[in-house]
C-alpha positions, 0 to 999 in steps of 0.5 A, a space after each residue: 587162488 586155490 583155497 579161496 572156495 574152501 575158506 569161504 564155505 568155512 566163514 560162512 559154517 562158522 558164522 551160522 553155527 558158532 557165535 562170536 566171543 563177544 556175543 556169547 560173553 554178552 548172553 552169558 551175562 544176560 542169563 546171570 543177570 536176569 532173575 531166576 524162575 522168570 519167563 525170561 530166565 526160562 528163555 535165556 536158559 533155552 537160548 545158551 543150551 542152543 548156542 552150545 547145541 549148534 557148536 556142538 552139531 555144527 548145526 544152524 543156530 537159528 534156522 533163519 540164516 538171513 540173506 547172507 551180506 558180505 563185506 569184502 576189504 580187498 587190495 588193488 588188482 583183485 578180479 571181483 568177477 572171480 571172488 564174487 563167483 567164488 562166494 556164490 559157489 561157497 553160499 550154494 555149497 554151505 546151503 547144499 549142506 544145511 549150514 544155510 537155509 534156502 532163503 532166496 525167494 523170487 518177489 513176483 513168482 514167489 519161487 524158492 531159488 533152493 540155493 540162496 542164488 538170485 538177483 541181489 543174493 547173496 549181498 557183496 559189498 567191495 571196498 578197495 584198501 592198502 592192506 596185502 590182505 582181502 578181508 572178508 566180513 560175513 553177517 547173517 541176520 534173519 527175516 524176524 529181526 530185519 522186519 524190525 528195522 526202522 527209519 525216522 524222519 525228523 521232526 515226527 510224533 512217537 508213540 508214548 514219547 511225543 514230538 522228536 526234533 532234530 537234535 540229539 535228544 530227538 535221536 534218542 527218542 528215536 532209538 528208545 522207540 526202536 527198541 519199544 516196538 520191537 517188543 519180543 517180534 526181534 528175538 530179544 535181547 537185541 542189538 542196535 546198529 544205528 546211523 544218524 543223518 545220511 540219506 535213506 538208502 545210505 543210512 540204512 547201509 551204515 546203521 548195518 555196518 555198525 553191526 559188525 563192531 563188537 559189543 565191547 568196544 568204544 565209540 571214538 566219538 565221545 558224544 556218541 559213546 555217552 549216547 549209546 551208554 545212556 540207550 543201554 541203561 534206558 532200554 533195558 529199564 524198559 522191562 521187556 525182557 528176553 522174547 518179550 517175556 518182561 525182564 531187564 535184559 532187553 538189549 545186549 549192544 547199540 552202536 551208533 554212527 553218524 554221517 552228513 545229511 541233506 539240509 531238508 533231510 533228518 533220518 535215524 536208521 536203525 538195523 535190529 539184530 536178534 540175539 542170534 547176532 552171526 558176524 565173523 571174518 577172516 583175513 585171506 591171502 591175496 594170492 592162494 585164499 587160504 585163511 591167514 587170521 580169524 577176526 573176532 574169535 581165536 580158533 586156538 581157544 577153546 570155545 567155553 559152554 554157555 551152561 551146563 544145564 539142559 535148557 529149559 528147567 523143568 519144575 514138574 508143574 509142566 502141562 502135558 499135551 498130547 496132539 491132536 489137541 482137545 478144546 477141553 484140553 485147551 480152555 484149560 490152560 491160562 497165560 503163563 502155564 508152561 506146556 510140553 507137547 508130544 504128538 503130531 505137529 504140523 508146519 506153516 508159515 507165510 505161503 502156507 497161510 495164504 494157500 489155506 485162504 483159497 484151498 482146503 489144507 492137504 493134512 486134516 488140521 482139526 485139533 491140530 497143532 500149527 507151527 510157524 516154522 520154517 526149517 533147515 531140512 536135509 535128505 539123508 539116505 532117502 530121509 528127511 531130517 530136521 537140522 534146525 527148527 526154531 520159531 519164526 515170528 508170527 504177526 506176519 500171519 495175523 491177517 489170515 490166522 482167525 480164519 485158519 482157526 475157525 475153518 479148519 479147527 486148529 487147537 494150538 498155534 506155536 510162534 514166537 512175538 505173540 499175534 494180534 486182536 483178531 487171533 486172540 478173539 479167535 483163540 477165545 471164540 473157537 477154544 485155541 491157545 497161542 504157545 510162544 517157543 524160544 526164538 532162534 533155538 533152532 537147535 534146541 527145539 530140532 532135537 524134539 522132532 523124532 520123525 518127519 512123517 511127511 511133507 506137502 507143497 514142497 515143489 510149490 514153495 521150497 522147504 522153508 514154507 512146505 507144510 512139514 508133518 513131523 512127530 515131537 516129543 516134549 516140545 516146550 513152549 510157554 501159553 502167552 495168549 489164551 482162550 479166556 482173552 488174555 495175552 501176555 504180549 499185550 501186557 508187556 507192551 502196554 506195561 513197557 509204554 507206560 516205562 517209556 513214559 517214564 523214562 522220558 518224564 524223567 529225562 524232561 
């Protein structure tokens, strides 16, 4: 198979950098549907521009390229050992080239392998078929949306929906609850893969497989097709919107399958995917490994631009922030303000926050802007370059953030999806603010980084978890938690809970 390595490398590169046409179409429709001038519309404009930038630069659409998962259907006689090694070699090379972020971390030591290889990574599933080609499909599903996967065991009690029984109505409640609980943390508008039945493990696997369906297909089971349509209509009435900012487009797809279950068990398994819905596939020649055909897209058809706009439409009312920040500047901000941040910005996510509980920071954080970001970085000619740098989900840092703000004088935290009560209280008490960047907009934000000023704890934590020090210019974000005790995230969650109750009451 002389061409296999290069074919797999091209599949990985295109999956990471070029959204499939059905997802592009759905996102373009989302931009059209959302009310202009709203925060959700602003977010969708950034997303649209980011999708275009990723194709132009052949850079990752989102910096979190997830855990590469391959579904392979092969004819009898394929040497799976050799094929799997070629997959691993291609994954490592794509990581070296900055098309994948190094995401394979030892769960005991916390050590990042640096090349996306290790026990269990990448994920490779094989199935024999009677075709004469090898079908390889790949999905890159980031950790933020992976964390919003959820599984229900019926019967159960659901917030704002009451009891879900072992019937189709109970299943409907579970799926709606799955959308509601994700809020903006899964980078809405999202897509769902759902399995009704099976056992716990297989249910999740089948749910994730549903994400390989195109968004515009029709379920062959009329009962499930009807349920998919109902979920789409009802989910988009919840008012969660893009990034959880409120709005009319919360879901771009819902794909449901079923599998027989044990008499004692009734599971509903939900795989949540973000708007950066990266999945492609190829048919390979079984002898040479050359690409015979692309799945999901036609490479001969030019990629249509998502937008001609710059991404974040400016109104002239934006607040200019120069870091390091003063308490006075921060306390003048309120929820809903759009800010443009320039100056020094420091990244820090899970490993850094844990480190700061026991050690002093390697840089002065007084007045700092702390960015929840695990970037894709490459060293070129001896200098670090930012290849992708969107925000990660902030709620994971909730156990630490109030202490980080109190101890070190951080004035602004940037991330996505919002944070909880402890952080909100710390913002108010110490004079700090939470800024929501647009999840997945990794190319858009990478262009705001004008210089990499330094890096700390790289050897200890690896590229995604290290503390990077950036010089940024006009980095756009929205104030969603201010120093006066206000939280847009809490408001949208409460309002969407009310709409969930209304939907349930009308269904009853």
